[in-house]
C-alpha positions as CSV (number, residue, x, y, z in Angstrom):
1,X,15.6,14.8,10.1
2,X,13.7,12.1,8.2
3,X,14.9,9.9,5.4
4,X,12.9,8.0,2.8
5,X,13.8,5.0,0.8
6,X,12.6,4.6,-2.8
7,X,12.8,1.9,-5.5
8,X,15.8,2.6,-7.7
9,X,13.9,1.4,-10.8
10,X,10.5,3.2,-10.5
11,X,10.7,5.6,-7.6
12,X,8.0,4.1,-5.5
13,X,8.3,5.1,-1.9
14,X,9.3,2.1,0.2
15,X,10.5,3.2,3.7
16,X,10.4,6.1,6.1
17,X,12.9,6.7,9.0
18,X,12.6,9.5,11.4
19,X,14.6,9.4,14.7
20,X,15.8,6.2,16.4
21,X,16.3,2.8,14.9
22,X,12.8,2.0,13.6
23,X,12.0,2.1,9.9
24,X,8.5,2.2,8.6
25,X,7.9,0.1,5.5
26,X,5.0,0.6,3.1
27,X,2.9,-2.5,3.3
28,X,2.0,-2.4,-0.4
29,X,5.6,-2.7,-1.4
30,X,6.1,-6.1,0.2
31,X,6.0,-9.3,-1.9
32,X,4.0,-11.0,0.9
33,X,2.3,-8.4,3.1
34,X,0.5,-11.2,5.0
35,X,3.6,-11.8,7.1
36,X,3.9,-8.2,8.2
37,X,0.7,-7.1,9.9
38,X,0.6,-3.4,10.7
39,X,1.3,-2.5,14.4
40,X,0.5,1.2,14.3
41,X,-1.2,3.9,12.2
42,X,0.7,7.1,11.7
43,X,-0.8,10.5,10.9
44,X,-4.3,9.7,12.1
45,X,-4.9,13.4,12.7
46,X,-5.1,13.8,8.9
47,X,-7.4,10.9,8.2
48,X,-10.7,11.9,6.6
49,X,-13.8,11.0,8.6
50,X,-15.0,8.2,6.3
51,X,-11.8,6.2,6.9
52,X,-13.3,4.9,10.1
53,X,-16.2,3.4,8.2
54,X,-14.3,1.6,5.5
55,X,-14.7,-1.8,7.1
56,X,-18.5,-1.4,7.1
57,X,-18.8,-0.9,3.3
58,X,-19.9,-3.6,0.9
59,X,-16.9,-5.6,-0.5
60,X,-16.6,-6.4,-4.2
61,X,-13.9,-8.6,-5.8
62,X,-12.3,-7.2,-8.9
63,X,-13.2,-10.4,-10.9
64,X,-16.9,-9.8,-10.0
65,X,-16.8,-6.1,-11.0
66,X,-15.0,-6.4,-14.4
67,X,-15.5,-8.6,-17.4
68,X,-12.6,-10.9,-18.6
69,X,-12.4,-8.8,-21.7
70,X,-11.9,-5.6,-19.7
71,X,-9.4,-7.2,-17.4
72,X,-7.4,-8.4,-20.4
73,X,-6.9,-4.8,-21.5
74,X,-4.8,-4.1,-18.3
75,X,-1.1,-4.6,-18.2
76,X,1.1,-4.7,-15.2
77,X,4.3,-2.6,-15.2
78,X,5.4,-3.6,-11.8
79,X,9.1,-4.1,-11.5
80,X,9.9,-7.8,-11.6
81,X,11.9,-8.7,-8.4
């Protein structure tokens, strides 16, 4: 049986535990994801083919893609920790 952990405030999925002692943590839920590099990819049989080529695509920074005026229209509703 699997269990999942969720944020009590917003419901965001945070963890996944199947059998054993290991708990998988969603990398995007960490305050500092740089200190927790991934060690394995799960569910790769479901990956769409273009996932393998993501690293070869052109990279664009958000600041270079949107004007300051447009960026100012966005608001963060992320739970303050």
